[in-house]
C-alpha positions as CSV (number, residue, x, y, z in Angstrom):
1,X,3.9,14.5,6.8
2,X,0.6,16.4,7.9
3,X,0.0,20.5,8.1
4,X,-2.9,20.7,10.0
5,X,-5.4,21.7,7.4
6,X,-9.0,20.4,10.2
7,X,-9.1,21.6,13.1
8,X,-10.4,20.4,16.4
9,X,-14.2,19.9,17.0
10,X,-16.0,21.6,19.7
11,X,-18.1,20.0,22.5
12,X,-21.1,20.8,20.6
13,X,-20.7,18.2,17.4
14,X,-23.5,15.8,17.7
15,X,-22.9,12.7,18.0
16,X,-24.3,11.7,14.7
17,X,-21.4,14.0,13.1
18,X,-18.3,11.8,14.6
19,X,-16.3,9.1,13.1
20,X,-16.8,5.7,15.5
21,X,-14.2,3.3,16.1
22,X,-15.3,-0.3,15.8
23,X,-13.4,-3.2,17.1
24,X,-11.7,-5.8,15.4
25,X,-13.8,-9.2,15.8
26,X,-12.4,-10.8,13.1
27,X,-10.2,-12.8,14.7
28,X,-9.5,-16.5,15.6
29,X,-9.0,-18.2,19.3
30,X,-6.0,-20.4,19.4
31,X,-5.0,-23.7,19.5
32,X,-1.8,-23.3,20.4
33,X,0.0,-20.7,22.3
34,X,3.6,-20.0,20.6
35,X,2.9,-16.5,20.0
36,X,-0.2,-13.7,21.2
37,X,-1.0,-10.9,18.9
38,X,-3.2,-8.4,20.2
39,X,-5.6,-6.8,17.0
40,X,-5.4,-2.7,17.3
41,X,-8.5,-1.1,17.5
42,X,-10.0,-0.3,13.8
43,X,-10.0,2.8,12.7
44,X,-13.4,3.2,10.9
45,X,-17.0,4.7,10.2
46,X,-20.5,3.7,9.5
47,X,-20.3,5.8,6.3
48,X,-21.0,3.7,2.9
49,X,-19.1,6.4,1.1
50,X,-17.3,4.0,-2.0
51,X,-13.6,4.5,-1.3
52,X,-11.5,7.1,-3.1
53,X,-9.8,6.1,-6.2
54,X,-6.6,4.9,-7.3
55,X,-4.6,7.7,-8.9
56,X,-2.5,7.3,-11.5
57,X,1.4,7.0,-11.5
58,X,2.5,10.0,-9.0
59,X,5.5,10.9,-10.2
60,X,6.8,14.4,-9.6
61,X,7.2,16.4,-13.0
62,X,10.5,17.6,-13.4
63,X,9.0,21.0,-14.6
64,X,8.0,21.4,-11.4
65,X,11.5,21.1,-10.2
66,X,12.8,24.5,-10.6
67,X,9.0,25.4,-8.3
68,X,9.5,23.2,-5.7
69,X,9.1,24.9,-1.9
70,X,11.1,21.5,-1.0
71,X,14.2,22.1,-2.7
72,X,15.9,21.7,0.5
73,X,14.3,18.0,1.2
74,X,15.0,16.9,-2.5
75,X,18.4,18.2,-3.3
76,X,20.0,16.4,-0.5
77,X,23.7,14.2,-1.5
78,X,22.7,11.1,-1.2
79,X,26.4,8.8,-0.7
80,X,25.3,5.6,-2.7
81,X,26.8,3.8,-0.5
82,X,24.7,4.3,2.4
83,X,21.9,3.5,0.3
84,X,20.3,0.0,0.9
85,X,17.3,0.1,-1.8
86,X,15.9,3.4,-1.5
87,X,12.5,3.6,-4.2
88,X,13.8,6.4,-6.2
89,X,9.9,7.2,-6.8
90,X,9.8,10.9,-8.0
91,X,13.8,10.8,-8.6
92,X,13.9,10.5,-4.3
93,X,16.7,8.9,-2.6
94,X,16.9,8.9,0.8
95,X,19.6,7.8,2.8
96,X,19.3,4.4,4.6
97,X,19.7,4.5,8.5
98,X,21.4,1.3,8.3
99,X,23.6,0.8,5.0
100,X,24.8,-2.7,4.3
101,X,27.7,-4.6,6.1
102,X,30.6,-4.3,4.2
103,X,31.0,-8.6,3.6
104,X,27.0,-8.5,2.5
105,X,29.0,-6.9,-1.4
106,X,31.1,-10.4,-0.5
107,X,28.5,-13.6,0.0
108,X,26.4,-15.0,-1.9
109,X,24.7,-17.0,0.0
110,X,23.1,-20.0,-1.8
111,X,21.9,-22.9,0.1
112,X,23.9,-25.5,-0.4
113,X,23.7,-28.7,-2.6
114,X,20.8,-27.2,-3.5
115,X,21.5,-26.2,-6.8
116,X,18.8,-27.5,-9.6
117,X,17.8,-26.0,-13.3
118,X,14.6,-24.2,-12.1
119,X,13.5,-26.3,-8.5
120,X,10.5,-25.1,-7.3
121,X,9.8,-26.1,-3.7
122,X,6.6,-26.4,-2.3
123,X,5.9,-27.4,1.0
124,X,4.0,-29.8,2.9
125,X,1.0,-29.0,3.1
126,X,-0.3,-31.5,5.9
127,X,2.5,-30.1,8.8
128,X,0.2,-29.1,11.4
129,X,1.1,-24.9,11.8
130,X,1.1,-22.6,14.8
131,X,-1.9,-21.1,16.0
132,X,-1.1,-17.5,17.3
133,X,-3.8,-15.5,20.0
134,X,-5.8,-12.8,19.0
135,X,-7.4,-10.1,20.9
136,X,-10.5,-8.6,20.0
137,X,-10.5,-5.0,21.3
138,X,-8.4,-2.1,23.1
139,X,-9.1,-2.7,26.1
140,X,-8.0,-6.7,25.9
141,X,-4.6,-5.2,24.6
142,X,-4.3,-2.2,27.6
143,X,-5.3,-5.7,30.2
144,X,-2.8,-7.8,28.5
145,X,0.0,-5.6,27.9
146,X,0.0,-4.9,32.0
147,X,-0.5,-8.7,32.4
148,X,2.8,-9.5,30.2
149,X,5.3,-6.5,31.7
150,X,4.0,-4.3,34.3
151,X,7.3,-2.4,33.3
152,X,6.8,-2.5,29.8
153,X,4.2,-2.1,28.0
154,X,5.4,-1.5,24.4
155,X,3.0,-4.6,22.7
156,X,6.7,-7.0,22.4
157,X,5.7,-10.5,23.7
158,X,7.5,-11.7,26.1
159,X,6.2,-15.2,26.7
160,X,8.9,-17.9,25.4
161,X,9.2,-18.1,21.6
162,X,10.5,-22.1,20.3
163,X,13.7,-21.4,19.6
164,X,16.0,-23.2,16.8
165,X,17.8,-26.1,18.7
166,X,21.3,-25.5,16.9
167,X,21.3,-21.9,18.7
168,X,24.3,-23.0,20.7
169,X,26.3,-24.3,17.7
170,X,27.3,-20.0,16.4
171,X,29.7,-18.3,18.8
172,X,27.9,-15.1,19.7
173,X,30.8,-13.3,20.7
174,X,30.6,-10.5,23.7
175,X,29.2,-7.8,21.2
176,X,27.0,-8.9,18.2
177,X,26.6,-7.3,14.7
178,X,23.2,-8.2,13.6
179,X,23.7,-6.7,9.9
180,X,27.1,-9.0,9.8
181,X,26.5,-10.9,6.7
182,X,29.1,-13.3,7.5
183,X,26.9,-14.0,10.9
184,X,23.4,-13.8,8.7
185,X,24.8,-16.8,6.4
186,X,25.7,-18.8,9.5
187,X,22.1,-18.2,11.1
188,X,20.5,-19.2,7.8
189,X,22.4,-22.4,7.7
190,X,23.6,-23.8,10.2
191,X,20.2,-22.6,12.9
192,X,17.2,-21.9,10.8
193,X,18.3,-24.8,8.0
194,X,16.7,-22.7,5.3
195,X,14.0,-23.2,3.5
196,X,12.0,-24.1,6.1
197,X,8.2,-26.0,5.2
198,X,6.9,-22.6,5.1
199,X,10.0,-20.4,3.4
200,X,9.4,-23.3,0.1
201,X,5.9,-21.6,-1.4
202,X,7.2,-19.3,-4.4
203,X,11.2,-20.2,-3.8
204,X,13.4,-20.8,-6.8
205,X,16.5,-22.0,-7.5
206,X,18.0,-21.8,-11.1
207,X,21.7,-23.0,-12.5
208,X,22.2,-20.2,-15.2
209,X,22.7,-16.7,-14.1
210,X,20.0,-13.7,-14.0
211,X,18.2,-13.1,-17.0
212,X,19.4,-9.5,-18.6
213,X,17.0,-7.1,-18.3
214,X,16.1,-5.8,-21.8
215,X,12.4,-4.8,-22.7
216,X,11.5,-7.9,-22.4
217,X,12.9,-11.2,-20.8
218,X,12.0,-14.4,-19.4
219,X,11.7,-15.2,-15.6
220,X,11.0,-18.7,-15.0
221,X,8.0,-19.6,-17.7
222,X,6.8,-16.3,-17.4
223,X,7.8,-13.5,-20.3
224,X,8.2,-10.1,-18.7
225,X,7.8,-6.7,-20.7
226,X,10.0,-4.1,-18.9
227,X,8.3,-0.8,-17.8
228,X,10.2,1.3,-15.5
229,X,12.9,1.9,-12.7
230,X,11.5,2.8,-10.0
231,X,14.1,2.4,-7.2
232,X,17.6,1.5,-7.2
233,X,20.3,1.5,-4.1
234,X,24.1,1.0,-3.7
235,X,23.2,-3.5,-4.0
236,X,19.5,-3.3,-6.1
237,X,17.5,-2.2,-8.0
238,X,13.6,-2.4,-8.1
239,X,12.1,-2.6,-11.8
240,X,8.4,-2.3,-12.5
241,X,7.4,-5.1,-15.6
242,X,4.7,-6.4,-16.9
243,X,3.7,-10.7,-17.0
244,X,2.6,-11.4,-20.8
245,X,-1.1,-13.5,-20.5
246,X,-4.2,-12.8,-20.4
247,X,-4.3,-12.2,-16.7
248,X,-1.2,-9.1,-17.0
249,X,-0.6,-7.4,-14.1
250,X,1.8,-5.3,-13.3
251,X,4.6,-6.2,-11.1
252,X,7.5,-4.9,-8.9
253,X,10.8,-7.0,-8.7
254,X,13.5,-6.5,-6.2
255,X,16.9,-7.5,-8.1
256,X,19.8,-8.2,-5.7
257,X,23.5,-8.8,-6.4
258,X,24.2,-10.9,-4.3
259,X,21.1,-13.3,-4.1
260,X,19.3,-12.3,-0.6
261,X,18.2,-15.3,1.0
262,X,17.5,-12.5,4.0
263,X,14.5,-10.8,2.8
264,X,12.5,-13.8,1.7
265,X,13.3,-15.3,5.1
266,X,11.7,-12.9,7.0
267,X,9.0,-11.9,4.8
268,X,8.3,-15.7,5.3
269,X,8.7,-15.6,9.2
270,X,6.4,-12.4,9.2
271,X,3.2,-14.7,7.1
272,X,4.1,-17.9,9.0
273,X,3.4,-16.1,12.9
274,X,0.6,-13.9,11.2
275,X,-0.9,-15.8,9.3
276,X,-4.4,-16.3,11.8
277,X,-4.8,-12.7,11.1
278,X,-5.4,-11.2,7.7
279,X,-5.9,-8.0,9.1
280,X,-1.8,-8.1,10.4
281,X,-0.8,-9.6,6.8
282,X,-2.7,-7.4,5.7
283,X,0.1,-4.6,6.4
284,X,3.2,-6.0,4.9
285,X,4.5,-6.5,1.2
286,X,2.9,-9.6,-0.4
287,X,6.5,-11.3,-1.6
288,X,5.1,-13.8,-3.3
289,X,8.5,-15.4,-6.0
290,X,12.4,-15.7,-5.2
291,X,14.1,-16.8,-7.7
292,X,18.1,-17.1,-6.9
293,X,20.6,-17.2,-9.8
294,X,24.5,-17.9,-9.9
295,X,24.8,-14.2,-9.5
296,X,21.9,-12.5,-8.1
297,X,18.1,-12.8,-6.7
298,X,15.1,-11.5,-8.2
299,X,12.1,-11.2,-5.5
300,X,8.6,-10.3,-7.1
301,X,6.1,-8.2,-5.3
302,X,3.0,-6.7,-5.2
303,X,3.5,-3.0,-7.4
304,X,2.9,-0.6,-5.1
305,X,-0.1,2.3,-7.6
306,X,0.8,5.4,-5.2
307,X,4.3,4.7,-4.6
308,X,5.6,5.8,-1.4
309,X,4.8,7.7,1.7
310,X,8.1,9.7,1.1
311,X,6.6,10.2,-2.5
312,X,2.9,10.8,-1.3
313,X,4.3,13.6,1.4
314,X,6.5,15.3,-1.2
315,X,4.3,14.9,-4.5
316,X,1.8,16.8,-1.8
317,X,4.1,19.4,-0.7
318,X,4.1,20.3,-4.5
319,X,1.6,20.2,-5.3
320,X,-0.6,22.6,-2.4
321,X,2.6,23.8,-1.2
322,X,1.7,23.2,2.1
323,X,1.4,19.4,4.1
324,X,-0.8,16.9,4.1
325,X,-3.6,17.4,6.4
326,X,-2.7,16.6,10.4
327,X,-6.0,13.9,10.0
328,X,-5.4,12.3,6.7
329,X,-1.8,11.8,8.9
330,X,-3.1,10.8,12.0
331,X,-4.6,8.3,10.1
332,X,-1.1,7.4,8.0
333,X,0.7,7.4,11.3
334,X,-1.8,5.1,13.1
335,X,-1.3,2.2,10.4
336,X,2.4,2.3,10.5
337,X,2.5,2.5,14.0
338,X,0.3,-0.9,13.7
339,X,2.8,-2.2,11.7
340,X,5.3,-1.5,13.3
341,X,3.4,-3.3,16.6
342,X,2.1,-6.4,15.0
343,X,6.0,-6.7,13.6
344,X,6.7,-6.8,17.2
345,X,5.1,-9.2,18.2
346,X,7.1,-11.2,15.9
347,X,10.1,-10.3,17.7
348,X,11.5,-8.9,14.7
349,X,12.9,-5.3,14.2
350,X,12.3,-4.2,10.7
351,X,16.2,-2.0,10.9
352,X,15.5,0.0,8.3
353,X,11.9,2.3,9.1
354,X,11.5,5.7,7.0
355,X,8.9,7.6,5.2
356,X,10.3,5.5,1.8
357,X,9.9,1.6,3.8
358,X,6.8,2.5,3.8
359,X,4.3,2.5,1.1
360,X,1.2,3.5,0.0
361,X,-1.5,0.5,-1.5
362,X,-4.3,2.6,-1.4
363,X,-5.3,6.1,-0.7
364,X,-6.7,6.7,2.8
365,X,-10.4,7.3,3.1
366,X,-13.4,6.3,5.9
367,X,-12.9,3.1,6.1
368,X,-10.9,0.8,8.1
369,X,-8.9,-1.2,5.4
370,X,-5.0,-0.4,6.7
371,X,-4.0,2.1,2.9
372,X,0.0,1.1,3.9
373,X,2.5,-1.8,3.8
374,X,5.7,-1.6,5.6
375,X,9.0,-2.7,2.4
376,X,12.1,-3.7,2.5
377,X,13.1,-5.9,4.6
378,X,17.0,-6.7,3.7
379,X,18.1,-4.7,7.3
380,X,15.5,-7.2,9.5
381,X,17.0,-8.7,12.6
382,X,14.8,-11.8,14.0
383,X,15.4,-11.8,17.3
384,X,14.6,-15.3,18.7
385,X,17.9,-16.3,17.0
386,X,19.7,-15.0,19.5
387,X,20.0,-16.0,23.0
388,X,17.2,-14.4,26.1
389,X,18.0,-10.5,26.9
390,X,20.5,-9.8,23.7
391,X,21.7,-6.3,23.3
392,X,23.5,-4.7,20.6
393,X,26.0,-1.9,20.2
394,X,26.6,-1.8,16.9
395,X,26.8,1.7,15.5
396,X,26.4,2.6,11.7
397,X,27.1,5.2,10.0
398,X,24.4,7.8,8.6
399,X,24.6,10.0,11.9
400,X,21.1,11.5,10.9
401,X,19.2,8.0,10.5
402,X,20.6,6.3,13.7
403,X,18.8,5.7,16.8
404,X,20.1,7.9,19.8
405,X,21.2,4.8,22.0
406,X,23.6,4.0,19.0
407,X,25.0,7.7,19.3
408,X,25.8,7.6,22.8
409,X,27.3,3.9,22.7
410,X,24.7,2.6,24.6
411,X,22.6,-0.6,24.6
412,X,19.8,-1.0,21.3
413,X,17.4,-3.1,20.5
414,X,13.5,-1.9,19.4
415,X,14.9,1.3,19.7
416,X,16.0,1.5,16.3
417,X,12.4,1.3,15.1
418,X,11.4,3.4,17.6
419,X,13.2,6.4,16.1
420,X,12.4,5.1,12.8
421,X,8.8,5.5,13.9
422,X,9.6,9.2,15.2
423,X,11.1,10.1,11.6
424,X,8.2,9.4,10.1
425,X,6.0,11.1,12.0
426,X,8.1,14.4,12.2
427,X,8.4,14.1,8.2
428,X,4.3,13.7,7.9
429,X,3.6,17.0,9.8
430,X,7.0,18.9,8.8
431,X,7.3,17.3,5.6
432,X,10.7,17.3,6.7
433,X,13.9,15.0,7.8
434,X,13.9,15.1,11.8
435,X,17.3,16.3,13.0
436,X,17.9,15.9,17.1
437,X,19.4,17.8,19.8
438,X,20.0,16.7,23.5
439,X,18.9,19.3,26.0
440,X,18.4,18.7,29.3
441,X,19.5,15.6,29.6
442,X,16.1,14.7,26.3
443,X,16.2,14.2,23.3
444,X,13.9,17.3,21.3
445,X,14.0,17.7,17.4
446,X,16.2,20.5,16.0
447,X,13.4,22.3,14.3
448,X,10.0,22.1,16.8
449,X,6.6,22.1,15.2
450,X,4.5,25.2,14.8
451,X,2.2,26.6,16.7
452,X,-0.6,25.2,15.0
453,X,0.2,21.7,16.3
454,X,-1.1,20.2,18.7
455,X,2.5,20.3,21.5
456,X,0.5,17.6,24.0
457,X,-0.5,14.9,21.6
458,X,2.5,15.5,19.4
459,X,5.2,16.1,21.8
460,X,4.3,13.7,23.4
461,X,4.3,11.1,21.1
462,X,7.7,11.9,19.8
463,X,9.2,12.4,23.4
464,X,8.0,8.7,23.7
465,X,9.8,7.4,21.0
466,X,12.9,9.2,21.0
467,X,13.5,9.1,25.6
468,X,13.4,5.4,26.1
469,X,14.8,4.1,28.8
470,X,16.5,0.6,28.5
471,X,15.8,-2.1,26.2
472,X,13.9,-3.4,29.5
473,X,11.4,-0.4,29.6
474,X,10.4,0.1,25.8
475,X,7.8,2.8,25.0
476,X,4.0,1.4,24.6
477,X,2.8,1.6,20.9
478,X,-0.8,0.7,22.3
479,X,-0.8,4.0,24.1
480,X,0.5,5.8,20.7
481,X,-2.2,3.7,18.9
482,X,-5.0,4.2,21.2
483,X,-4.2,8.4,21.8
484,X,-4.4,8.7,17.9
485,X,-8.1,6.8,17.5
486,X,-9.6,9.0,20.1
487,X,-7.7,12.2,17.9
488,X,-9.8,10.7,14.8
489,X,-12.9,8.9,16.7
490,X,-13.3,13.2,17.3
491,X,-13.1,14.6,14.1
492,X,-16.2,15.0,11.8
493,X,-16.8,13.3,8.8
494,X,-17.1,16.1,6.6
495,X,-13.2,17.2,8.1
496,X,-12.8,14.0,7.4
497,X,-13.8,13.5,3.9
498,X,-13.1,17.0,2.8
499,X,-9.5,15.9,3.6
500,X,-9.0,13.0,1.6
501,X,-10.5,14.1,-0.9
502,X,-8.0,17.2,-1.2
503,X,-5.0,14.3,-0.6
504,X,-6.9,12.3,-4.4
505,X,-7.1,15.7,-5.7
506,X,-3.7,16.9,-5.1
507,X,-2.1,13.6,-6.6
508,X,-4.0,13.9,-9.7
509,X,-1.9,17.1,-10.2
510,X,1.6,15.4,-10.8
């Protein structure tokens, strides 16, 4: 996303002018070791400067369309069949890297024998919950990585995870398609026995059909005012609404036909597996309610004022005629990488990682609080539901957005997310989509970085993500986090402050 206006500091920079990195010390010790979560070093500063104020909803002004220096990006033709639910902030659609399987349009998953009028399922609050081990600093991360697996330090937990007892009741066959709707339905019904206790809070089933989206409508016990549509795909729409009442807040509603219990399951599993790390959970969108109707479902979640990462990149490009400053981009990439590491520690593959599936909940500032969140888990894969050492060979059809393993018919697992992270990194630096080619057995971007981008730093990280030896030798997300923390730590505070302010002001123009 960033073209770089900030320069590297010289060796003469005083220590008082540098951003300091602190360790995250707010970590609980484990009582049950079912999962392990290793915290990354926080990027923060001792500065008591106020956080950047939120800007208004950042829609690209249609009048700027003819003047946009990124016309090539905006005018990409998109096949709606390849879109899951791309957020249409700034009237932009990005084709999905993992289009919905044909079966997904047929099956309307509803839990058997549970269709009752507006039945709210409450969890058993007395049930014991699992604990997760939290690290405290980067040295612990690196040591733990070495101990877990000397050949892979990707941050993926290799320790055993409790598997569902009914896993053997499914015949997975020789070639597993993890996106197959029929398979997902079997997993939910036979293996998971959905919903479990930690899935039930906020889960509501109704006998009626989806409400008609008028200017005002009722959802559960709440009256809603429809404000506008903020995203649309072939099988889902995202609407911005405001609830009536004294404490009215703006929410985003994801409306899907047929109902999609899988996304709710993945969201609640992330919450359950990371529940002892508040910071880790803050990297994921909060879905507070799901309403299941006869012909579809509605998921209620937080509304992102600033839109998606893609939205912010394009808005800055239009306003300033250049990419986001690299220092700001480095912070955004660092946080997306941290979010992905936490997700993989849950043994969950996102499956559709791209710039418009990352939202900006607050503008970047000189603080350690996460400003990005991952969204859209409808294509995610829970690896705990499959036999040990499972790999996939299924290939999706959007050629420019699939990992190289899919292109070459090689086994893959987490590689699809690493490729997605590489695409985000490239978009941040170049304000353009990444296309790749293979030269001397190495995958490289078709359009290389310009001279002002540090190729030793960014080129090395990108190559790590694009050239993965095998499913058992994945790149280290901890190493990328370490490199980005080191880069940010040597930047002058005045440069960072200027670049954060530049982003804020540019977004105000739209």
